[in-house]
C-alpha positions as CSV (number, residue, x, y, z in Angstrom):
1,M,165.6,266.3,143.3
2,A,165.6,264.7,139.9
3,P,167.7,266.7,137.3
4,V,167.8,267.5,133.7
5,V,169.6,265.8,130.8
6,A,171.4,267.8,128.2
7,V,170.6,266.8,124.7
8,P,170.8,268.7,121.4
9,V,170.7,272.5,121.8
10,T,167.1,273.0,121.1
11,R,165.9,270.2,123.4
12,L,165.9,269.8,127.2
13,V,164.7,266.7,128.7
14,F,163.7,266.2,132.2
15,S,163.6,262.5,133.6
16,R,163.1,261.2,137.1
17,Q,165.8,258.7,136.3
18,A,168.3,261.3,135.0
19,A,171.7,261.7,136.3
20,T,173.1,265.1,135.3
21,T,172.3,268.6,136.3
22,L,170.5,271.6,134.9
23,G,173.8,273.4,134.6
24,D,174.8,270.8,131.9
25,V,172.2,272.1,129.6
26,A,173.5,274.0,126.4
27,Q,172.4,277.5,126.7
28,S,172.8,279.1,123.1
29,D,172.8,277.8,119.5
30,G,175.5,280.4,118.7
31,R,173.1,282.4,116.4
32,P,173.5,286.3,116.4
33,S,170.6,288.1,118.0
34,T,168.3,289.9,115.5
35,G,167.3,292.4,118.2
36,T,168.6,295.8,118.8
37,A,171.6,296.5,121.1
38,P,170.6,297.6,124.7
39,T,169.0,300.9,124.7
40,D,166.6,302.8,126.9
41,R,163.6,301.1,125.4
42,G,160.8,299.9,127.7
43,P,160.2,296.1,128.0
44,Q,157.2,295.3,125.8
45,D,155.9,292.2,124.0
46,A,153.1,290.6,122.1
47,C,153.8,286.8,122.3
48,G,151.3,284.0,121.9
49,V,150.7,281.2,124.5
50,F,149.0,277.8,124.0
51,G,148.4,275.1,126.4
52,V,146.6,271.7,126.1
53,W,145.7,268.7,128.4
54,A,144.5,265.9,126.3
55,P,145.4,262.2,127.3
56,G,145.2,260.1,124.0
57,E,145.7,263.0,121.7
58,E,148.9,264.0,119.8
59,V,149.5,267.1,122.0
60,S,152.7,267.9,120.1
61,K,150.8,268.4,116.8
62,L,147.9,270.3,118.5
63,T,150.3,272.7,120.1
64,Y,152.2,273.1,116.8
65,F,148.9,274.2,115.1
66,G,147.9,276.3,118.1
67,L,151.2,278.2,117.8
68,Y,150.9,278.4,114.0
69,A,147.6,280.2,114.5
70,L,149.3,282.6,116.9
71,Q,152.4,283.2,114.8
72,H,151.4,286.9,114.3
73,R,151.9,287.5,117.8
74,G,155.7,287.0,117.7
75,Q,158.1,285.5,115.2
76,E,161.5,285.7,117.0
77,S,161.4,282.1,118.6
78,A,159.2,279.2,119.2
79,G,158.9,276.4,121.6
80,M,156.9,273.8,123.4
81,A,157.1,271.6,126.7
82,L,155.5,268.3,126.9
83,S,155.2,265.7,129.5
84,D,153.8,262.0,129.6
85,G,153.8,261.9,133.4
86,E,157.4,260.7,133.8
87,R,159.4,262.6,131.5
88,S,159.3,266.3,130.6
89,V,160.8,267.6,127.2
90,V,161.3,271.3,126.3
91,Y,162.1,271.9,122.6
92,K,162.6,275.6,121.4
93,D,164.8,277.5,119.0
94,M,165.0,280.8,117.3
95,G,162.7,281.2,114.2
96,L,159.1,280.7,113.2
97,V,157.0,277.9,114.3
98,S,157.4,276.1,111.0
99,Q,161.2,276.6,111.1
100,V,161.6,275.2,114.6
101,F,159.3,272.2,114.2
102,D,159.1,269.7,111.4
103,E,157.2,266.4,111.1
104,A,160.0,264.2,112.5
105,T,160.4,266.4,115.6
106,L,156.8,266.5,116.3
107,E,156.6,262.7,116.0
108,S,159.3,262.4,118.6
109,L,157.5,264.6,121.2
110,H,155.1,262.6,123.3
111,G,152.8,263.4,126.2
112,H,149.5,264.1,127.4
113,V,150.1,267.8,128.5
114,A,151.8,270.4,126.6
115,I,152.4,274.3,126.6
116,G,153.7,276.3,123.6
117,H,155.0,279.8,123.1
118,C,155.9,282.1,120.2
119,R,158.0,285.1,121.2
120,Y,158.5,288.8,120.5
121,S,161.1,290.1,122.9
122,T,160.5,292.8,125.3
123,T,162.1,291.8,128.5
124,G,165.6,290.6,127.5
125,S,167.5,290.3,124.2
126,S,166.4,288.3,121.1
127,V,168.6,285.2,121.9
128,W,168.2,281.5,122.4
129,E,168.6,281.9,126.3
130,N,165.4,283.8,126.4
131,A,163.3,281.7,124.3
132,Q,160.3,280.0,125.8
133,P,159.0,278.0,127.6
134,T,161.4,278.2,130.5
135,F,162.1,275.3,132.8
136,H,163.1,274.6,136.3
137,T,163.2,271.5,138.5
138,A,160.6,271.9,141.2
139,R,159.2,269.7,144.0
140,G,160.9,266.5,142.7
141,G,159.6,267.1,139.2
142,G,159.8,269.7,136.4
143,L,158.1,273.1,135.8
144,A,157.8,274.7,132.4
145,L,156.1,278.1,131.8
146,G,155.2,280.4,128.9
147,H,154.2,284.1,129.2
148,N,152.3,286.6,127.1
149,G,152.5,290.1,128.4
150,N,154.9,292.4,130.5
151,L,155.4,292.7,134.0
152,I,156.1,296.0,135.7
153,N,157.7,294.9,139.1
154,T,160.4,292.7,137.7
155,A,163.1,294.0,140.0
156,E,160.9,293.5,143.1
157,L,160.1,289.8,141.9
158,A,163.7,289.2,141.1
159,A,164.7,290.1,144.6
160,M,162.4,287.3,145.8
161,L,164.6,284.6,144.0
162,P,167.2,282.7,146.0
163,A,170.6,284.5,145.8
164,G,172.1,282.1,143.2
165,Q,169.2,282.5,140.8
166,R,169.1,286.4,140.4
167,D,170.7,286.5,137.1
168,A,167.4,285.9,135.3
169,T,167.2,288.0,132.0
170,T,163.5,287.8,131.5
171,D,160.4,288.2,133.6
172,T,159.3,284.7,132.5
173,E,162.4,283.2,133.9
174,I,161.8,285.0,137.2
175,L,158.2,283.7,137.5
176,T,159.4,280.0,136.7
177,G,162.1,280.3,139.4
178,L,159.7,281.6,142.0
179,L,157.1,278.9,141.2
180,A,159.8,276.3,141.3
181,N,161.4,277.5,144.6
182,S,158.2,278.0,146.4
183,P,157.8,276.2,149.8
184,E,154.1,275.2,148.9
185,A,153.6,271.7,148.6
186,S,152.0,271.9,145.1
187,T,152.4,273.9,141.9
188,E,148.8,275.1,142.3
189,D,149.3,276.4,145.8
190,A,152.6,278.0,144.7
191,A,150.8,279.9,142.0
192,M,148.2,281.0,144.5
193,A,150.8,282.3,146.8
194,L,152.8,284.2,144.0
195,L,150.3,285.5,141.6
196,P,148.8,288.2,144.0
197,H,152.5,289.7,143.9
198,V,152.7,289.8,140.3
199,R,152.0,293.3,138.7
200,G,151.5,294.0,135.1
201,A,149.9,292.2,132.2
202,F,150.3,288.4,132.0
203,C,148.6,285.4,130.5
204,L,150.6,282.4,131.7
205,V,150.5,278.7,130.6
206,F,152.5,276.5,132.8
207,M,152.8,272.7,133.5
208,D,154.2,270.0,135.5
209,E,154.4,266.3,134.7
210,N,150.7,265.8,134.9
211,T,148.9,269.2,135.2
212,L,148.1,272.2,132.9
213,Y,147.7,275.6,134.5
214,A,146.7,279.0,133.0
215,A,146.6,282.3,134.7
216,R,145.5,285.9,133.7
217,D,146.3,289.2,135.4
218,P,143.5,290.9,137.4
219,Q,143.2,293.5,134.6
220,G,142.9,291.0,131.9
221,V,144.9,293.2,129.6
222,R,145.8,290.5,127.0
223,P,143.2,288.2,125.6
224,F,143.0,284.5,127.0
225,V,140.6,281.8,126.4
226,L,139.6,278.3,127.4
227,G,138.3,275.6,125.0
228,Q,137.4,271.9,124.9
229,L,138.3,269.4,122.3
230,E,135.7,266.7,121.2
231,S,137.8,264.2,123.1
232,G,137.1,265.9,126.3
233,G,140.6,267.5,126.4
234,W,141.1,271.1,127.4
235,V,142.9,274.0,125.5
236,A,144.0,277.4,126.7
237,A,145.2,280.0,124.1
238,S,145.8,283.6,123.5
239,E,143.2,283.9,121.0
240,T,140.0,282.0,119.9
241,A,141.4,281.6,116.4
242,A,143.9,279.1,117.8
243,L,141.0,277.1,119.3
244,D,139.3,277.0,115.9
245,I,142.5,275.7,114.2
246,V,142.8,272.8,116.6
247,G,139.1,272.0,116.6
248,A,138.4,273.0,120.1
249,A,134.9,274.6,121.0
250,P,135.3,278.0,122.9
251,V,134.0,277.6,126.4
252,R,134.7,281.0,127.9
253,E,137.4,283.5,128.5
254,I,139.9,282.8,131.4
255,E,138.8,285.6,133.8
256,P,140.9,288.4,135.0
257,G,142.4,287.2,138.3
258,E,141.8,283.6,137.8
259,L,143.9,280.5,138.0
260,V,142.7,277.5,135.9
261,T,144.0,274.0,136.8
262,V,143.4,271.1,134.5
263,D,144.2,267.4,135.3
264,D,142.5,264.0,135.5
265,R,140.3,265.2,138.3
266,G,138.9,267.9,135.7
267,V,139.0,271.6,135.5
268,R,139.3,273.7,138.7
269,S,139.1,277.6,139.0
270,R,140.5,279.6,141.8
271,R,140.6,283.4,142.0
272,F,143.8,285.0,143.3
273,A,142.7,288.6,142.8
274,P,139.4,290.5,142.2
275,A,138.7,291.1,138.5
276,E,139.3,294.8,137.3
277,P,138.8,294.3,133.6
278,K,141.1,296.7,131.4
279,G,141.2,294.7,128.0
280,C,143.9,296.3,125.7
281,L,142.1,298.5,123.1
282,F,145.0,298.0,120.6
283,E,144.3,294.2,120.3
284,Y,141.0,295.4,118.4
285,V,143.1,297.8,116.2
286,Y,146.1,295.5,115.3
287,L,147.4,292.6,117.5
288,A,144.6,290.1,117.4
289,R,143.7,288.1,114.3
290,P,140.4,289.4,112.6
291,D,138.9,286.0,113.1
292,T,139.5,286.1,116.8
293,T,136.6,287.1,119.2
294,I,137.5,289.2,122.4
295,A,135.0,289.9,125.1
296,G,132.2,288.6,122.8
297,R,133.1,290.9,119.9
298,N,134.5,289.6,116.6
299,V,137.7,291.6,115.8
300,N,136.9,291.8,112.0
301,S,133.4,293.1,112.8
302,A,134.8,295.7,115.1
303,R,137.3,296.8,112.5
304,V,134.7,297.1,109.8
305,E,132.5,299.2,112.1
306,V,135.6,301.4,112.8
307,G,136.1,302.1,109.1
308,K,132.4,303.1,108.8
309,R,132.7,305.4,111.6
310,L,136.0,306.9,110.2
311,A,134.3,307.5,106.9
312,R,131.5,309.5,108.5
313,E,133.9,311.4,110.7
314,H,136.5,312.2,108.0
315,P,135.2,311.9,104.4
316,V,137.2,313.0,101.5
317,D,136.6,313.2,97.7
318,A,138.4,310.4,96.1
319,D,138.4,307.8,93.4
320,L,139.3,304.6,95.4
321,V,139.6,303.4,98.9
322,I,142.6,300.9,99.3
323,P,143.8,299.2,102.4
324,V,147.3,298.6,103.8
325,P,147.0,294.9,103.9
326,E,146.4,292.8,105.8
327,S,145.6,294.7,109.1
328,G,144.2,297.8,107.3
329,T,141.7,295.7,105.1
330,P,138.6,295.4,107.4
331,A,138.6,299.1,108.2
332,A,139.1,299.8,104.5
333,V,136.1,297.7,103.6
334,G,134.0,299.6,106.2
335,Y,135.4,303.0,105.0
336,A,134.3,302.1,101.5
337,E,130.9,300.9,102.6
338,G,130.4,304.0,104.8
339,S,131.6,306.5,102.2
340,G,130.3,305.0,98.9
341,V,133.8,305.4,97.4
342,P,134.8,302.1,95.4
343,F,137.1,299.8,97.2
344,A,140.1,298.3,95.4
345,Q,143.2,296.2,96.2
346,G,145.9,298.7,95.3
347,L,148.7,297.1,97.1
348,V,150.2,293.6,96.9
349,K,151.7,292.1,100.1
350,N,154.5,289.6,100.2
351,S,153.2,287.1,102.8
352,Y,156.7,285.8,103.4
353,V,157.9,289.0,105.0
354,G,157.2,289.3,108.8
355,R,155.2,292.0,110.3
356,T,157.0,295.4,110.2
357,F,155.6,296.3,113.6
358,I,156.5,293.1,115.3
359,E,160.1,292.9,114.2
360,P,162.3,294.4,116.8
361,S,165.1,295.9,114.7
362,Q,164.4,299.3,113.4
363,S,166.6,298.8,110.3
364,L,164.8,295.6,109.6
365,R,161.4,297.4,109.9
366,Q,162.4,300.0,107.3
367,L,163.9,297.5,104.9
368,G,160.9,295.2,105.5
369,I,158.3,297.8,104.4
370,R,159.7,297.9,100.8
371,L,159.9,294.2,100.6
372,K,156.4,293.7,102.1
373,L,154.2,296.0,100.0
374,N,154.1,296.8,96.3
375,P,151.7,299.1,94.5
376,L,149.5,297.9,91.5
377,R,150.3,300.7,89.0
378,D,147.4,299.8,86.8
379,V,144.9,300.3,89.6
380,I,146.3,303.5,91.1
381,A,147.8,305.4,88.4
382,G,146.0,308.8,88.0
383,K,143.6,308.1,90.9
384,R,142.8,310.0,94.1
385,L,143.5,307.3,96.8
386,I,142.1,307.1,100.3
387,V,144.7,304.8,102.0
388,V,143.3,303.1,105.3
389,D,145.8,301.7,107.8
390,D,145.4,300.6,111.3
391,S,147.7,302.9,113.1
392,I,150.8,305.1,113.0
393,V,153.4,304.2,115.5
394,R,156.7,305.3,114.2
395,G,155.6,306.4,110.8
396,N,158.0,304.2,108.8
397,T,155.2,302.4,106.9
398,Q,153.3,305.3,105.9
399,R,156.3,307.4,104.9
400,S,157.5,304.8,102.5
401,L,154.0,303.8,101.3
402,V,153.0,307.4,100.3
403,T,156.3,307.7,98.4
404,M,155.6,304.4,96.6
405,L,152.1,305.3,95.7
406,R,153.3,308.7,94.3
407,E,156.0,307.0,92.3
408,A,153.3,304.7,90.9
409,G,151.3,307.6,89.6
410,A,148.7,308.3,92.3
411,A,147.2,311.7,91.8
412,E,146.5,312.3,95.5
413,V,147.1,310.2,98.6
414,H,144.8,310.7,101.7
415,V,145.6,308.6,104.7
416,R,143.0,307.5,107.1
417,I,143.9,305.7,110.3
418,S,141.5,303.5,112.1
419,S,142.9,304.2,115.5
420,P,143.6,307.5,117.4
421,P,147.1,309.0,117.5
422,I,149.3,306.8,119.6
423,M,150.8,309.3,122.0
424,W,151.9,307.4,125.1
425,P,154.2,304.3,125.6
426,C,152.8,300.8,126.5
427,Y,154.2,299.1,129.6
428,Y,151.8,296.1,129.2
429,G,153.0,294.2,126.2
430,V,153.0,296.2,123.0
431,D,156.3,297.4,121.3
432,F,156.0,301.1,121.7
433,A,157.9,301.7,124.9
434,T,159.2,305.3,124.8
435,K,157.6,308.5,123.9
436,S,160.5,309.3,121.7
437,E,159.5,306.5,119.4
438,L,156.0,307.7,118.8
439,L,155.3,309.9,116.0
440,A,152.2,311.3,117.5
441,G,153.9,311.7,120.8
442,N,156.1,314.3,119.4
443,L,154.2,315.8,116.3
444,S,150.9,317.4,115.8
445,V,148.5,315.8,113.1
446,P,149.5,318.3,110.5
447,E,153.2,317.8,111.2
448,I,152.7,314.1,110.9
449,R,150.9,314.6,107.6
450,D,153.8,316.6,106.4
451,S,156.3,313.9,107.8
452,I,154.7,311.2,105.8
453,G,154.0,313.2,102.7
454,A,150.2,312.7,102.5
455,D,147.8,315.2,101.0
456,S,145.7,314.7,104.0
457,L,145.6,312.8,107.2
458,A,142.8,311.8,109.7
459,F,142.4,309.6,112.7
460,I,139.4,308.0,114.2
461,A,138.2,309.6,117.6
462,L,138.8,307.6,120.7
463,D,135.2,307.4,121.6
464,E,134.3,306.2,118.0
465,L,137.0,303.3,118.3
466,V,135.7,302.4,121.7
467,A,132.1,302.3,120.5
468,A,133.0,299.9,117.7
469,T,134.4,297.3,120.2
470,Q,131.0,297.3,122.0
471,V,133.0,297.2,125.3
472,P,132.4,299.8,128.0
473,K,135.1,302.4,128.0
474,N,136.0,301.9,131.6
475,Q,136.8,298.2,130.9
476,L,139.4,298.9,128.3
477,C,143.0,300.0,128.7
478,R,143.4,303.1,126.5
479,A,146.7,304.3,127.9
480,C,148.5,304.5,124.5
481,F,145.8,306.9,123.3
482,D,144.9,308.9,126.3
483,G,147.8,308.4,129.0
484,E,145.4,306.9,131.5
485,Y,147.3,303.8,132.9
486,P,145.2,301.2,134.7
487,I,148.1,299.8,136.5
488,D,150.6,302.3,138.2
489,V,154.0,302.1,136.6
490,D,157.4,303.7,137.2
491,P,158.7,304.5,133.7
492,T,162.3,304.7,134.9
493,L,162.2,300.9,135.7
494,Q,160.6,299.9,132.4
495,D,163.8,299.1,130.4
496,K,163.7,296.1,128.1
497,Y,167.3,295.2,129.2
498,L,166.9,296.1,133.0
499,L,167.5,292.4,134.1
500,E,170.5,292.0,131.8
501,K,172.0,295.4,133.0
502,S,171.5,294.6,136.7
503,C,173.1,290.8,136.6
504,G,152.5,315.5,131.0
505,G,151.1,315.0,127.5
506,P,151.2,316.8,124.3
507,E,148.7,319.6,123.5
508,K,145.4,318.5,122.1
509,D,144.8,319.1,118.3
510,S,142.6,318.1,115.7
511,L,142.7,314.5,114.6
512,A,142.7,315.4,110.9
513,S,144.8,317.5,108.7
514,G,144.9,318.4,105.0
515,A,143.0,320.1,102.3
516,H,140.2,317.5,102.2
517,Q,138.7,316.7,105.6
C-alpha cells in the first residue's frame, strides 16, 4: 500500500511513489487548545463542509471561497484535501480560513477534486490533531473526509475499527478509518456498506484520488446541497450561500439517506437508507446564513416572518426596535414592520470578533460579548427599547447587553426572542449539550427575565416559528424546544471527550414575562 510523506506540519502529502509511512506525519503544531478542559459536556458541533469535482478549474481557490462562505459554522480550524489523480494533499491548521490559507499556499495546491472543512469542535478537543479533513491510506490510494454533524453511536463504531486504530479522538476519524479499512473493492461500495450503521446527524464530503462523494443522514438534520458550475463541474456544500459565492447554480438538496458520487462518468445517486426528514429548526433561527435557502425557504424571509409573528404575539409599548446584530436583525425588521414601532440600529458590531455562541470556551464567550457589541448612546438614551435577539442559550449575551443598554441611558429594555425557550440539549450538532448549560432548562421565563435584568421578556411560540419556515412540523427536529428527539440517544454516552477518555422536562409556563406583554 502506498504511504504518506511528512512535510510541513499543516500539510500531508500522499503519493503513490512515496517511501515513508503515515506514522511519520507530524501530529501537532504545538499551539495550546482554545477549548475547555474535559468536562461532562455532550459532543456537539456546527461545522461547514464543501466539496468540488471540477477538472480544469482551480479547485483550491473554489474550496477556499466555499469555506469562506461557511466560516460562520466554525472558526477553530480549517482545511482542505485535493488530488490530481496521482497525488493527494491535505492542508489544515488551527484558525480561520483566511489565516490558514494565503495566495501562495492556494497556488501550490493542485488537483481536479477537493474537499474542505471549517471546524467547531464537539467530539474531541480543539487541537490540530482533530482538525479536518482526516486522511487514511485505502485500497492502494488515499481517502480524505470532512464531517458536519454529530454521531451518537461513536463507541459502537469505534469498536468496528481494527485493534490498532481504536485510539481515534473524533467521530470523523472513526468514519475515515472504517471506510479506509473496508473489505469492499471501492470507496463507493465501502460507503454503502458502512453508512446504514451510522447513527446521528451527518453531512459527509469525502474523496479518493479521482472521485468526490457526499452523504447525508436519513433524517437530513443538517442542510446539504448540490450545485453545478458553468464549466460542468459539481459542488456539494453545507449551505446554498457557498454555491453562490463560487458561481455554482443550485441543483437540488442532497436527499436524506443519499450517497452522491461524482467522477468522470458523471453524477450517480444511491440510497443507503429511507428518507425520514427531520431538518434542524435551529438552522432557521441562528446557524444558517440569512442568504441561504433550506428546503425551498429563504432563511432571511423566514426570520423576518418570525419577527412579524412575534410582534403580533407579544406587543409592547416602546420607542424603538433594535436588533442584536447580525443574527437578530431580520427578526427585528419583521418585528418593526409588524408592530409599527420604528426600527433603528442601536448596537455597533465589531465584525472581527468571532461568534459568541460558536466559540467553545465559556470565558471567551463572556469577554467576547463586550468586545463584540457597543451601544450607540445618541440613538438609545432616554428611549424605551425593544431588543430583538434570535435565542437565549446560556444568557451571557442578553445579561451583558441589558446592562450595557441601561448604562447607555435606555429608559426601558424589553427583550423579544425569535425562538422558543431552548430547554433541552442537542445531540445532533449544536453547542448546547447539557441541560445545566441552558438557562431555559432551569429557570422559568420570569426568572430568566430577572436573571438578564430586562423590563420584560417574551419568546415566539413554537408553532409560530414552525409556521414561518413553511416546513411541516413533522419534518423538523424541534428537540431543543420540545424534547422530542427524532433519533433515539443515550445521554450518558454523549460526552464531547468520550473518545479521548476511553483511549422529564420542566413545567410549562408562559413564554412572556414583564409589565408590558
